[in-house]
C-alpha distance (Angstrom), angle and dihedral (degrees) to the residues before:
residue distance angle dihedral
X1 . . .
X2 3.78 . .
X3 3.86 92.7 .
X4 3.88 87.4 48.3
X5 3.88 88.3 54.7
X6 3.83 94.1 46.2
X7 3.90 102.3 33.9
X8 3.80 104.6 28.1
X9 3.75 102.6 31.0
X10 3.91 96.5 29.6
X11 3.78 97.7 -128.3
X12 3.78 114.5 161.6
X13 3.84 96.5 -161.5
X14 3.75 143.1 25.9
X15 3.69 128.3 -165.9
X16 3.84 134.4 -162.9
X17 3.79 126.3 -167.4
X18 3.84 110.8 -157.1
X19 3.86 129.7 -175.2
X20 3.89 103.4 -119.9
X21 3.88 93.3 -130.0
X22 3.85 89.9 55.9
X23 3.76 98.0 92.6
X24 3.80 95.0 172.0
X25 3.79 92.7 57.6
X26 3.84 91.4 47.3
X27 3.74 88.1 50.2
X28 3.89 90.2 50.7
X29 3.82 96.0 48.5
X30 3.80 89.0 44.5
X31 3.73 90.2 54.2
X32 3.75 90.8 49.1
X33 3.77 92.1 56.4
X34 3.83 100.8 -105.0
X35 3.74 117.3 153.4
X36 3.86 125.2 -143.3
X37 3.81 110.3 -106.8
X38 3.69 104.3 169.5
X39 3.73 151.9 -38.6
X40 3.84 128.2 -108.9
X41 3.72 115.4 -159.8
X42 3.85 118.7 -154.8
X43 3.82 90.9 12.5
X44 3.82 96.4 137.0
X45 3.77 135.6 43.5
X46 3.66 108.1 -147.9
X47 3.91 117.1 172.9
X48 3.78 91.1 -18.3
X49 3.88 92.1 -52.8
X50 3.81 127.9 107.7
X51 3.71 117.7 -117.6
X52 3.80 133.4 -169.6
X53 3.79 130.3 -134.2
X54 3.84 131.6 -155.0
X55 3.80 111.4 -134.7
X56 3.85 119.7 -143.1
X57 3.72 133.4 177.5
X58 3.76 139.7 -162.1
X59 3.81 123.1 -163.4
X60 3.80 133.2 -163.0
X61 3.81 88.5 -113.7
X62 3.74 91.3 62.0
X63 3.81 94.4 59.2
X64 3.77 90.3 51.9
X65 3.99 95.8 54.4
X66 3.67 100.7 -79.6
X67 3.83 131.1 109.7
X68 3.79 129.1 -151.4
X69 3.78 121.3 -122.3
X70 3.91 98.9 -103.2
X71 3.63 136.4 106.4
X72 3.75 110.1 -71.0
X73 3.80 119.9 -124.4
X74 3.92 107.3 -112.8
X75 3.75 110.2 -93.8
X76 3.78 97.3 27.2
X77 3.81 121.1 108.5
X78 3.73 118.7 -124.2
X79 3.94 117.0 -133.2
X80 3.73 132.3 -171.9
X81 3.78 111.9 -37.6
X82 3.82 127.7 -115.9
X83 3.69 132.0 151.7
X84 3.85 122.6 -101.7
């Protein structure tokens, strides 16, 4: 699906917003090569309570052997750096 977005549709960047307590979703974006870019506290309102999200991004350069200059999600392997 990531290759489809970059190669077939021509996107240069994908983003994922994940609730920090959702470990399965964090593991998924990690396996897909997304990099942590930020954290948004009080981003969501769920059942009357505020919730945070982790922001992650994936750029076309990352699929072609580059890595963006952001914090790496634990467990992923940084490669050569390039800006997104």
